[in-house]
N, C-alpha and C positions, 0 to 999 in steps of 0.2 A: 504494500500500500504506500503510495507516495503522498507526502505532505507538502502543502504550499508554505513557503517561507515568506512572511510578510515583514517588510522593513518600513516602519513609519518614518515620516519626514524628520523628526528629531534624531532618530537613530542614524538616518542617512547623513545628517550633518555631523554627527559624532564620527562616523566612518570617514567622511571627507577630510576631516582634520588630521587623520593619521598619515604617517609616511606611507608611500606607495607600496613598499615591500611588505609592511605589516598589514596593510589593507588587503593585499592579495592573499596572504596567509589566512586572514580572518574570513574572507569571502569563500575561499576553498572549503573551510571548515563549515561555514554556514550552508553551503550547497550540499554538503554531506548530511545535514539535518533533514533534507527532503526524504531520504531513504530510511534514516534511523533517528528520530527526534530525541531519543534517549541513549546516546552512544556510551561506550565504556569511557569512564573518566568524567562524565557529567555528574553533577551533584544536585540532588533535590533540595531546595531551600526550605528550611523549617518555617513553620507558621504560614506557608503559602500552599494552596491546594495543587496548583499545576505549574509552579515556577521552578526553573532549573538554571544552573550555571555551568558554563563550560570554560575551561582555561585554555588560552591560546597565548603562550609566552607570558609576558607581563600583563596581558589584557584579559579581562573577563567579559563574557557575553551572558547577560541574563535574558531569559526568554520564557514564554509561556506556551505550553502545548495544549491545544484545543482538539481533543480526539474526535468529538462529535462532528467537527467541520474539517478534519484532517488538515489543520493549520498549525504553524509555528509562528508566533508573533514575537519579534525581538523587542525587548524593553530597554536595554542599555548595552553599550559597548564602550567600556572605559578602562583606563589603567587600573590595576588592582588596588592602588591606594585610594582611588576615588569612587569605586563602584558602589560601595555600601553607604556612602554619605547621602543624606536626604536634604 
């Protein structure tokens, strides 16, 4: 079953600010979420029903999996020191 990866505009802006080589690595990993939204190495976030985090170098990508719609919605893509700040 293939999932759609949805990248909202604020997350696209976060990705655009990254260096090109880092952005390519992250986009390759995000493309892989289409086939497996819960790959090995992903961490389910506590206190959230369907949110996960995947580590890509020094960056973390937070995303929500919506199984009923076969969709993965990206929430944040930031450096590890900034990802959990509100």
